[in-house]
Structure formats: structure tokens, C-alpha cells
BAZAGU-587189 format. One line per field, with one value per residue: x, y, z of N, C-alpha, C in turn; residue in one letter; residue number from 0. Coordinates in steps of 0.2 Angstrom, whole numbers, padded with zeros to 4 digits. Each point is the difference from the previous one (the first is absolute). Layout:
N
n.xx	X, ...
n.yy	Y, ...
n.zz	Z, ...
ca.xx	X, ...
ca.yy	Y, ...
ca.zz	Z, ...
c.xx	X, ...
c.yy	Y, ...
c.zz	Z, ...
r	a, ...
k	NUM, ...
END
This chain:
253
n.xx	0004, -0002, 0002, -0003, 0003, -0007, -0002, -0005, 0006, -0003, 0000, 0004, -0004, 0006, -0006, -0001, -0006, 0002, 0003, -0006, -0004, 0004, 0001, -0006, -0002, 0004, -0002, -0007, 0002, 0003, -0005, -0004, 0003, 0000, -0006, -0003, -0005, 0002, 0005, 0000, -0005, -0001, 0000, -0006, 0002, -0006, -0003, -0005, 0005, 0002, 0002, -0007, 0002, 0004, -0005, -0004, 0004, 0000, -0007, 0002, 0006, 0002, 0000, 0001, 0006, -0003, -0003, -0001, 0003, 0004, -0002, -0005, 0005, 0002, 0003, -0005, 0002, -0003, -0001, 0002, -0006, 0003, -0006, 0003, -0002, -0001, 0006, 0007, -0002, -0005, 0002, 0005, -0004, -0004, 0004, 0001, -0007, 0003, 0002, -0004, 0000, -0004, 0002, -0004, -0001, -0007, 0002, 0001, -0002, 0006, 0000, 0005, -0003, 0006, -0004, 0001, -0005, -0002, 0002, -0002, -0006, 0000, 0002, -0004, -0004, 0000, 0001, -0004, -0002, 0003, -0006, 0000, 0006, -0002, -0006, 0004, 0005, -0004, -0003, 0006, 0001, -0006, 0002, 0005, -0004, -0004, -0002, 0001, 0004, 0000, -0006, 0006, -0001, 0007, -0001, -0006, 0003, 0005, -0005, -0004, 0006, 0002, -0006, 0000, 0006, -0001, -0006, 0005, -0003, -0004, -0002, -0001, 0005, 0003, -0002, 0002, 0003, -0003, -0006, 0001, -0004, -0005, 0002, -0002, 0004, -0005, 0001, -0004, -0001, 0001, -0005, 0000, 0007, -0001, -0005, 0006, -0003, 0006, -0001, 0002, 0005, -0005, -0002, -0002, -0005, 0002, 0003, -0004, -0005, 0000, 0006, 0003, -0007, 0000, 0006, -0002, -0006, 0004, 0005, -0005, -0001, 0006, 0002, 0002, -0006, 0003, -0002, 0003, -0002, 0005, 0000, 0002, 0006, -0001, -0005, -0004, 0003, -0004, 0003, -0002, 0001, 0001, -0001, 0001, -0003, -0004, 0004, -0004, 0000, 0007, -0001, -0005, 0004
n.yy	-0006, 0005, 0006, 0005, 0006, 0001, 0004, -0004, -0003, -0003, -0006, -0002, -0005, -0003, -0003, -0006, 0003, 0004, -0005, -0004, 0006, 0002, -0006, -0001, 0006, 0000, -0006, 0002, 0005, -0004, -0005, 0005, 0003, -0006, 0002, -0002, 0005, -0001, -0001, 0005, -0004, 0006, -0004, 0002, -0002, 0000, 0001, -0002, 0000, -0001, 0006, 0001, 0005, -0004, -0004, 0005, 0002, -0006, -0001, 0007, -0004, 0006, 0002, 0005, 0002, 0001, 0006, 0002, 0006, -0005, -0003, 0005, 0003, -0005, -0002, -0005, -0006, -0005, -0002, -0006, -0001, -0005, -0003, -0001, -0006, 0002, 0002, 0001, -0006, 0003, 0005, -0004, -0005, 0005, 0003, -0006, 0001, 0006, 0004, 0005, -0004, 0005, -0001, 0004, -0004, 0002, -0005, 0000, -0006, -0001, -0001, -0001, -0003, -0002, -0002, -0007, -0001, 0004, -0004, -0005, 0003, 0002, -0006, -0002, 0004, 0003, 0005, 0005, 0002, 0005, 0003, -0004, 0002, 0007, -0001, -0003, 0004, 0005, -0003, -0001, 0006, 0001, -0004, 0004, 0006, -0003, -0001, -0004, -0002, 0006, 0003, 0002, 0002, -0003, -0005, -0001, 0001, -0003, -0004, 0001, -0001, -0005, -0002, 0002, -0002, -0006, 0000, 0001, -0006, 0005, -0001, 0007, 0000, -0004, 0003, 0005, -0006, -0002, 0001, -0003, -0005, 0004, -0004, -0006, -0003, -0005, -0003, -0005, -0001, -0006, -0004, 0001, 0002, -0007, 0003, 0003, -0001, 0000, 0005, 0000, -0004, -0003, 0002, -0006, 0000, -0006, 0000, 0002, -0004, 0004, -0001, -0003, -0002, -0001, -0003, -0003, -0002, -0001, -0004, -0002, 0001, -0002, 0006, -0004, -0002, -0003, -0006, -0003, -0006, -0001, -0007, 0000, -0001, 0004, 0004, -0001, 0003, 0005, 0002, 0006, 0000, 0007, 0003, 0006, 0004, -0001, 0002, 0004, -0001, 0000, 0005, 0003, -0002
n.zz	0000, -0003, 0002, 0000, 0002, -0002, -0005, 0002, 0000, -0005, 0004, -0005, 0000, -0003, -0002, 0001, 0000, 0004, 0004, -0001, 0001, 0005, 0003, -0001, 0002, 0005, 0002, -0001, 0003, 0004, 0000, 0001, 0004, 0003, -0002, 0006, 0000, -0006, 0004, 0004, 0003, 0002, 0006, 0003, 0006, 0001, 0006, 0002, 0004, -0006, 0001, -0001, 0003, 0004, 0000, 0001, 0005, 0003, -0001, 0002, 0000, 0002, -0007, 0004, 0003, 0006, 0000, 0006, -0002, -0003, 0005, 0000, -0002, 0004, -0006, -0001, 0003, -0003, 0007, -0001, 0004, 0004, 0002, 0006, 0002, 0006, 0000, 0002, 0002, 0001, 0003, 0003, 0001, 0002, 0004, 0002, -0001, 0003, -0005, 0002, 0006, 0002, 0007, 0003, 0005, 0002, 0004, -0007, 0002, -0004, -0007, -0004, -0005, -0002, -0005, -0001, -0004, 0005, 0004, -0004, 0000, 0007, 0001, -0004, 0003, -0006, 0004, -0003, 0006, 0002, -0002, -0005, -0001, 0002, -0003, -0005, 0001, 0000, -0005, -0003, 0002, -0002, -0004, 0001, 0000, -0004, 0006, -0005, 0005, 0004, 0003, -0002, 0006, 0001, -0003, 0003, 0006, -0002, -0002, 0005, 0004, -0004, 0000, 0007, 0000, -0004, 0004, 0005, 0003, 0003, 0006, -0001, -0004, 0004, 0006, -0004, 0000, 0006, 0001, 0006, -0001, 0004, 0005, 0002, 0005, 0001, 0006, -0003, 0006, -0002, 0000, -0006, 0000, 0001, 0003, 0000, -0006, -0003, -0005, -0007, 0002, 0004, -0006, 0000, 0004, 0001, 0006, 0004, -0003, -0005, 0004, -0005, -0001, 0007, -0001, -0005, 0004, 0005, -0003, -0004, 0006, -0001, -0001, -0005, 0001, 0005, 0001, 0004, 0001, 0004, 0001, 0006, -0001, 0006, 0000, 0004, -0005, -0002, -0006, 0002, -0007, 0001, -0006, 0000, -0004, 0005, 0005, 0000, -0007, 0000, 0005, -0004, -0004
ca.xx	-0004, 0003, -0004, 0002, -0005, -0001, 0001, -0005, 0003, -0004, 0003, -0003, 0003, 0000, 0000, 0002, -0003, 0004, 0006, -0001, -0001, 0006, 0004, -0003, 0001, 0007, 0002, -0003, 0003, 0007, -0001, -0002, 0006, 0005, -0003, -0001, -0006, -0003, 0003, -0001, -0006, 0000, -0007, 0000, -0005, -0003, -0005, -0006, 0002, 0003, -0004, -0002, 0004, 0006, -0002, -0002, 0006, 0005, -0003, 0002, 0006, 0002, 0006, 0006, 0000, -0005, 0000, -0007, -0005, -0002, -0002, -0006, 0002, 0006, -0003, 0001, 0000, -0003, 0004, -0004, 0000, -0004, -0002, 0000, -0001, 0005, 0006, 0005, 0001, -0005, 0003, 0006, -0002, -0003, 0005, 0004, -0003, 0002, 0007, 0002, -0006, 0001, -0005, 0001, -0006, -0001, 0004, 0007, 0004, -0001, 0006, -0001, 0003, 0002, 0000, 0007, 0000, 0001, 0008, 0003, -0001, 0004, 0007, 0001, -0002, 0005, -0003, 0002, 0001, 0003, -0006, -0001, 0005, -0001, -0006, 0002, 0004, -0004, -0004, 0005, 0002, -0006, 0000, 0005, -0002, -0007, 0000, -0006, -0002, -0004, 0000, 0005, -0001, 0005, 0001, -0006, 0002, 0005, -0004, -0004, 0004, 0003, -0005, -0001, 0006, -0001, -0005, 0000, -0006, -0001, -0005, -0006, 0000, -0002, -0007, -0005, -0001, -0008, -0003, -0003, -0007, -0001, -0001, -0001, 0001, -0002, 0000, -0006, 0000, -0005, 0000, 0004, 0002, 0000, -0006, 0001, 0004, 0001, 0003, 0002, 0006, -0002, -0003, -0007, -0002, -0005, -0005, -0007, -0004, -0004, 0004, 0003, -0004, -0001, 0006, 0000, -0005, 0003, 0005, -0003, -0003, 0006, 0005, 0006, -0001, 0003, 0001, 0000, 0001, 0003, 0002, 0006, 0003, 0003, -0005, -0007, -0002, 0000, 0003, -0004, 0003, -0005, 0003, -0004, 0003, -0001, 0002, -0006, -0003, 0004, -0001, -0007, -0002
ca.yy	0006, 0007, 0005, 0007, 0005, 0004, 0007, 0001, -0004, -0006, -0006, -0003, -0007, -0002, -0007, -0004, 0002, 0006, -0003, -0004, 0005, 0003, -0005, -0003, 0005, 0001, -0006, 0000, 0006, -0002, -0004, 0004, 0004, -0004, -0003, -0007, -0001, -0005, -0006, 0000, 0002, 0001, -0001, 0001, -0005, 0003, -0003, 0004, 0005, 0006, 0005, 0001, 0006, -0003, -0004, 0004, 0003, -0005, -0002, 0004, 0004, 0005, -0002, 0004, 0004, 0005, 0005, 0000, 0005, -0002, -0007, -0001, 0001, -0005, -0006, -0006, -0006, -0005, -0004, -0005, 0000, -0006, 0000, -0007, -0001, 0002, -0004, 0001, -0006, 0001, 0006, -0002, -0005, 0004, 0005, -0004, -0001, 0005, 0000, 0004, 0001, 0005, -0001, 0003, 0000, 0007, 0000, 0001, -0006, -0002, 0001, 0001, -0006, 0000, -0007, -0002, 0003, 0007, 0001, -0001, 0005, 0005, -0002, 0000, 0006, 0005, 0007, 0004, 0007, 0001, -0001, -0007, -0003, 0001, -0003, -0007, 0000, 0001, -0006, -0005, 0001, -0002, -0008, -0001, 0003, -0002, -0007, -0003, -0007, 0001, 0007, 0002, 0007, 0005, 0000, 0004, 0007, 0002, 0001, 0007, 0006, 0001, 0003, 0007, 0004, 0001, 0004, 0006, 0001, 0000, -0003, 0003, -0002, -0007, 0000, 0003, -0004, 0000, 0002, -0006, 0000, -0001, -0007, -0002, -0007, -0002, -0007, -0002, -0007, -0005, -0007, -0005, 0003, -0005, 0001, 0006, -0003, 0006, -0002, 0006, 0003, 0002, 0007, -0002, -0005, -0006, -0001, -0002, 0002, 0006, 0005, 0004, 0004, 0006, 0004, 0003, 0006, 0005, 0003, 0004, 0006, 0004, 0001, -0003, -0005, -0007, -0003, -0007, -0003, -0006, -0003, 0000, -0007, -0003, 0001, 0000, 0007, 0002, 0007, 0004, 0006, 0004, 0006, 0004, 0007, 0004, -0003, -0001, -0005, -0006, -0002, -0002, -0006
ca.zz	0000, 0000, 0002, 0000, 0003, -0005, 0002, 0006, 0005, 0000, -0002, -0006, -0001, -0007, 0001, -0006, -0007, -0002, -0003, -0007, -0005, -0001, -0003, -0006, -0004, -0002, -0004, -0006, -0004, -0002, -0005, -0006, -0002, -0003, -0006, 0001, 0002, -0004, 0002, 0007, 0003, 0007, 0003, 0008, 0003, 0006, 0003, 0001, 0005, -0003, -0001, -0007, -0004, -0002, -0005, -0006, -0003, -0003, -0006, -0006, 0003, -0004, -0004, 0002, 0006, 0000, 0005, 0003, -0004, -0006, 0000, -0004, -0007, -0002, -0003, 0004, -0004, 0004, 0003, 0003, 0007, 0002, 0007, 0002, 0007, 0004, 0002, -0004, -0005, -0006, -0004, -0003, -0006, -0006, -0003, -0005, -0006, -0004, -0002, 0007, 0004, 0006, 0005, 0007, 0004, 0003, 0005, -0002, -0002, -0007, -0004, -0007, -0003, -0007, -0002, -0003, -0007, 0000, 0001, -0006, -0005, 0002, -0001, -0007, -0004, -0002, 0000, -0006, 0002, 0007, 0005, 0001, 0004, 0007, 0002, 0001, 0006, 0006, 0000, 0002, 0007, 0004, 0001, 0005, 0006, 0003, 0003, -0004, 0003, 0005, 0001, 0005, 0002, -0002, -0008, -0002, 0002, -0004, -0007, 0001, 0000, -0006, -0004, 0002, -0002, -0007, -0002, 0003, 0003, 0007, 0003, -0003, -0007, 0000, 0002, -0004, -0006, 0000, 0007, 0002, 0002, 0007, 0001, 0006, 0000, 0006, 0002, 0003, 0003, -0003, 0003, -0005, -0006, -0005, -0003, -0005, -0006, -0005, -0007, -0003, 0004, 0006, -0001, -0001, 0005, -0003, 0006, 0000, -0006, 0001, 0003, -0005, -0003, 0004, 0000, -0007, 0000, 0004, -0004, -0005, 0003, 0001, -0006, 0001, 0006, -0001, 0006, 0000, 0007, -0001, 0006, 0002, 0000, 0006, 0005, -0002, -0002, -0007, -0001, -0005, -0003, -0004, -0003, -0004, -0002, 0005, 0006, 0004, -0003, 0001, 0007, 0001, -0004
c.xx	0004, -0004, 0003, -0005, -0001, 0000, -0005, 0003, -0004, 0004, -0003, 0004, 0000, 0001, 0002, -0004, 0004, 0007, 0000, -0001, 0007, 0005, -0002, 0001, 0007, 0003, -0003, 0004, 0007, -0001, -0001, 0006, 0006, -0002, -0001, -0007, -0004, 0002, -0001, -0006, 0000, -0008, 0001, -0006, -0002, -0004, -0006, 0000, 0003, -0005, -0002, 0003, 0006, -0001, -0001, 0007, 0005, -0003, 0002, 0006, 0002, 0006, 0006, -0001, -0005, 0002, -0007, -0005, -0002, -0003, -0006, 0002, 0005, -0004, 0002, 0000, -0003, 0005, -0004, 0000, -0004, -0001, 0000, -0001, 0005, 0005, 0005, 0001, -0005, 0003, 0006, -0001, -0003, 0005, 0005, -0002, 0002, 0007, 0004, -0006, 0001, -0006, 0002, -0007, 0000, 0005, 0008, 0004, -0001, 0007, -0001, 0003, 0001, 0001, 0007, 0000, 0001, 0008, 0004, 0000, 0004, 0008, 0002, -0002, 0005, -0003, 0003, 0001, 0002, -0006, -0002, 0005, 0000, -0005, 0001, 0004, -0004, -0004, 0004, 0002, -0006, 0000, 0005, -0002, -0006, 0001, -0006, -0003, -0005, 0000, 0004, 0000, 0005, 0001, -0006, 0001, 0005, -0003, -0003, 0004, 0003, -0005, -0002, 0005, 0000, -0005, 0000, -0007, 0001, -0005, -0007, -0001, -0002, -0007, -0005, -0001, -0007, -0002, -0004, -0008, 0000, -0002, -0001, 0000, -0002, 0000, -0007, 0000, -0006, 0000, 0004, 0002, 0000, -0007, 0000, 0005, 0000, 0002, 0003, 0006, -0003, -0005, -0008, -0002, -0005, -0005, 0002, -0004, -0004, 0004, 0003, -0004, -0002, 0006, 0000, -0005, 0002, 0005, -0003, -0002, 0006, 0004, 0007, 0000, 0003, 0000, 0000, 0001, 0004, 0002, 0007, 0003, 0002, -0005, -0007, -0003, 0000, 0003, -0005, 0003, -0005, 0004, -0006, 0003, 0000, 0001, -0007, -0004, 0003, -0001, -0007, -0001, 0001
c.yy	0006, 0005, 0007, 0004, 0006, 0008, 0003, -0003, -0006, -0006, -0003, -0007, -0002, -0008, -0005, 0001, 0006, -0002, -0003, 0005, 0003, -0005, -0002, 0006, 0001, -0006, 0001, 0006, -0003, -0005, 0003, 0004, -0005, -0004, -0007, -0002, -0005, -0007, -0002, 0003, 0000, 0000, 0001, -0005, 0004, -0005, 0004, 0006, 0006, 0006, 0001, 0005, -0003, -0005, 0004, 0004, -0005, -0002, 0004, 0005, 0005, -0002, 0003, 0002, 0006, 0005, 0000, 0004, -0003, -0007, -0001, 0000, -0005, -0006, -0006, -0006, -0005, -0005, -0006, 0000, -0006, 0001, -0008, 0000, 0003, -0005, 0000, -0006, 0001, 0006, -0002, -0004, 0004, 0004, -0004, -0001, 0006, 0000, 0004, 0001, 0003, -0002, 0002, 0000, 0007, 0001, 0002, -0006, -0001, 0000, 0000, -0007, 0001, -0007, -0001, 0003, 0007, 0002, -0002, 0006, 0006, -0001, 0001, 0006, 0005, 0006, 0003, 0007, 0001, -0001, -0007, -0004, 0001, -0003, -0007, -0002, 0000, -0007, -0005, 0001, -0001, -0007, -0002, 0002, -0003, -0008, -0004, -0006, 0002, 0008, 0002, 0007, 0005, 0001, 0005, 0007, 0003, 0001, 0006, 0006, 0001, 0003, 0007, 0004, 0001, 0005, 0007, 0002, 0001, -0004, 0002, -0002, -0007, -0002, 0002, -0004, -0001, 0001, -0006, 0002, -0001, -0007, -0001, -0008, -0001, -0007, -0001, -0007, -0004, -0006, -0005, 0003, -0004, 0001, 0006, -0003, 0006, -0003, 0007, 0003, 0003, 0006, -0002, -0005, -0005, -0002, 0004, 0003, 0007, 0006, 0004, 0005, 0006, 0005, 0004, 0006, 0006, 0004, 0005, 0007, 0006, 0001, -0003, -0006, -0007, -0003, -0008, -0003, -0007, -0003, 0001, -0007, -0003, 0001, 0001, 0008, 0000, 0007, 0003, 0006, 0004, 0006, 0004, 0007, 0005, -0004, -0002, -0006, -0007, -0002, -0003, -0007, -0006
c.zz	0000, 0003, -0001, 0004, -0005, 0003, 0005, 0006, 0002, -0002, -0006, -0001, -0007, 0001, -0006, -0006, -0003, -0003, -0006, -0005, -0002, -0005, -0007, -0006, -0003, -0005, -0007, -0004, -0002, -0006, -0007, -0003, -0003, -0007, 0001, 0001, -0005, 0002, 0008, 0002, 0008, 0003, 0007, 0003, 0007, 0004, 0001, 0005, -0004, -0001, -0007, -0004, -0003, -0006, -0007, -0003, -0003, -0007, -0006, 0003, -0005, -0004, 0002, 0007, 0000, 0005, 0003, -0004, -0007, -0001, -0005, -0007, -0003, -0003, 0004, -0004, 0005, 0003, 0003, 0007, 0002, 0007, 0002, 0008, 0005, 0002, -0005, -0005, -0006, -0004, -0004, -0006, -0006, -0003, -0005, -0007, -0005, -0002, 0006, 0004, 0006, 0004, 0006, 0004, 0003, 0006, -0001, -0002, -0007, -0003, -0007, -0003, -0007, -0003, -0003, -0007, 0000, 0002, -0006, -0005, 0002, -0001, -0008, -0004, -0002, -0001, -0006, 0002, 0007, 0005, 0000, 0004, 0007, 0003, 0001, 0006, 0006, 0002, 0003, 0007, 0005, 0001, 0005, 0007, 0003, 0002, -0003, 0004, 0005, 0000, 0006, 0002, -0002, -0008, -0002, 0001, -0005, -0007, 0000, 0000, -0007, -0005, 0001, -0002, -0007, -0003, 0003, 0004, 0007, 0003, -0003, -0007, -0001, 0002, -0005, -0007, -0001, 0007, 0002, 0001, 0007, 0001, 0007, 0001, 0008, 0001, 0004, 0003, -0002, 0004, -0004, -0006, -0007, -0004, -0006, -0005, -0005, -0007, -0002, 0004, 0006, 0000, 0000, 0005, -0004, 0006, 0006, -0005, 0002, 0002, -0006, -0004, 0004, 0000, -0007, 0000, 0004, -0004, -0005, 0002, 0000, -0006, 0002, 0006, -0002, 0007, 0000, 0007, -0001, 0007, 0002, -0001, 0006, 0006, -0002, 0000, -0008, 0000, -0005, -0002, -0004, -0002, -0004, -0001, 0006, 0007, 0004, -0003, 0001, 0007, 0001, -0003, 0006
r	m, y, f, y, i, d, e, r, n, q, f, r, m, l, d, g, d, k, i, a, a, l, v, a, g, f, i, v, d, l, v, k, t, a, n, l, d, s, e, i, k, v, g, v, v, q, t, a, y, a, n, g, s, s, t, k, y, l, a, e, v, p, d, s, p, i, s, v, s, s, l, a, n, v, p, h, q, r, l, p, v, r, c, v, p, t, g, v, k, h, l, h, h, a, a, e, r, f, n, i, g, v, y, f, e, a, n, g, h, g, t, v, l, f, s, s, g, t, l, e, i, l, a, s, h, e, p, t, t, p, a, q, s, t, a, l, n, h, l, m, n, l, t, q, l, i, n, q, t, v, g, d, a, i, s, d, m, l, l, v, e, a, v, l, a, h, r, s, y, s, g, l, e, w, d, s, l, y, v, d, l, p, n, r, l, v, k, v, v, v, e, d, r, h, a, f, q, t, k, d, a, e, r, q, l, v, s, p, k, g, l, q, s, k, i, d, d, l, v, r, r, y, d, g, g, r, s, f, v, r, p, s, g, t, e, d, v, v, r, v, y, a, e, a, a, i, k, s, q, a, d, g, m
k	0, 1, 2, 3, 4, 5, 6, 7, 8, 9, 10, 11, 12, 13, 14, 15, 16, 17, 18, 19, 20, 21, 22, 23, 24, 25, 26, 27, 28, 29, 30, 31, 32, 33, 34, 35, 36, 37, 38, 39, 40, 41, 42, 43, 44, 45, 46, 47, 48, 49, 50, 51, 52, 53, 54, 55, 56, 57, 58, 59, 60, 61, 62, 63, 64, 65, 66, 67, 68, 69, 70, 71, 72, 73, 74, 75, 76, 77, 78, 79, 80, 81, 82, 83, 84, 85, 86, 87, 88, 89, 90, 91, 92, 93, 94, 95, 96, 97, 98, 99, 100, 101, 102, 103, 104, 105, 106, 107, 108, 109, 110, 111, 112, 113, 114, 115, 116, 117, 118, 119, 120, 121, 122, 123, 124, 125, 126, 127, 128, 129, 130, 131, 132, 133, 134, 135, 136, 137, 138, 139, 140, 141, 142, 143, 144, 145, 146, 147, 148, 149, 150, 151, 152, 153, 154, 155, 156, 157, 158, 159, 160, 161, 162, 163, 164, 165, 166, 167, 168, 169, 170, 171, 172, 173, 174, 175, 176, 177, 178, 179, 180, 181, 182, 183, 184, 185, 186, 187, 188, 189, 190, 191, 192, 193, 194, 195, 196, 197, 198, 199, 200, 201, 202, 203, 204, 205, 206, 207, 208, 209, 210, 211, 212, 213, 214, 215, 216, 217, 218, 219, 220, 221, 222, 223, 224, 225, 226, 227, 228, 229, 230, 231, 232, 233, 234, 235, 236, 237, 238, 239, 240, 241, 242, 243, 244, 245, 246, 247, 248, 249, 250, 251, 252
END
């Protein structure tokens, strides 16, 4: 996790969603600059806990570095974003399906995976311009910096620091890539968590019957509304997540 103190002296946290947005955007830019975007496809993996604004941002990553004031006018390109059940094992396996797979849980745990074929492309590619050569070198250096076996906190920190330095971003500029939707996460004690069964990467309830339709009806009342209920894997509780365009609406869900 990262944080900074804004101009109003308020604590601002930069979580795993923000890290994924920063890192994925940087890698996409390098791949394109190196003229490898036709050979190397970058993808991002998230869980249902990822903020909806982060998913929207990642689905259309800016084609180039941005300034806070020019975000709306920057061209975008589509980036595959996959949602999987909670747990690093699910994220890691899904990330392996991309040439370069980026995954960070909202809690900041994650990494970047480079496929063996991608490593071969990077090793054999012959750049034709200085800009292509620089971007290629940066990509190769990233493969050495990032711990691809597991989400290592030190290597993740160094990765973020490298991207921030390269972009010349402050905490404010990084945080301004997108604005989080207000959200709420609560824990509700239940008699039997096994009665709650899910599908669609834990975003939809299969049972108890009728509960998902009630959630859907409630979500439709709010702009940008989204909510899901999933059982804990260790205790008899369910976790209820809700987000909306306005904080009072997310709290009220």
C-alpha cells in the first residue's frame, strides 16, 4: 500500500487497484513504443473487490502518459480485464494466460507475469529507433526487477518507485488516474456460510434462492450501483460489498 497527504492535509491511500492501473499503463506504453503491441498482449486480472472505477480505467488505458488536466482528451485503447474468484491462486493462474499479465488484489498483494514466449520476443527483437530501443530495455529490466514467482513486497515497491520516477508522478498525479467510487464492505454473521453459493467470479449468488434478485433490484436504484455477497472461507459470515456514485447511496445499500 502507498499513501500521501493531500493539499487539505487529508490521508490518501493508494491501494492495489491504483498499483495495477499505474503498472499496467506503464507496461502498455512501453510495449507500444517498442513496436511490439502486435505481438505482446497485456492483460489485467482483478477480483470482485476491485473498485469499479479501476476496472473502467483499465478497460481503456490511455495510449500515453497523462497529466491530470488532460485526462478527458487522451486517446485510449482497450485492455483485457478478467475477474476471478478471490485468492492469489486464481489471480496468478489467470494472469498466466496473457503474454504479460498484471494482477494486484485491492490489498496490494500481486505481481506481473511475463510468459516464456514474451521473454523470447524481448530477447530477439531488434529495435529500429532509439525510442524503441529504450522502451525495449525498460521492458527487459522490468523482467529482472519483478518477482514473478510470488507477489514480493520489496520488488513491488521498487516497481512502483521505478514507474513513478519514469513518469515523474507525484502521489496526486498517480491518484488522479481515476477517482474511486464510494464503497462499503461489511461482515454479516450467518448460521451457515455454506448456504451461500456463488457464480460469475463470486459476483452472483446462486443460493439462497431469491436473494440475488433482491440485490439486483436494490442496485438498479443507484447510479453506478454494484453489490455482491460472498461467504467467508474460514468463518460463518458473509461479506457484503456495495459501491455507488454517491457515498450515502453506497452506505444505504
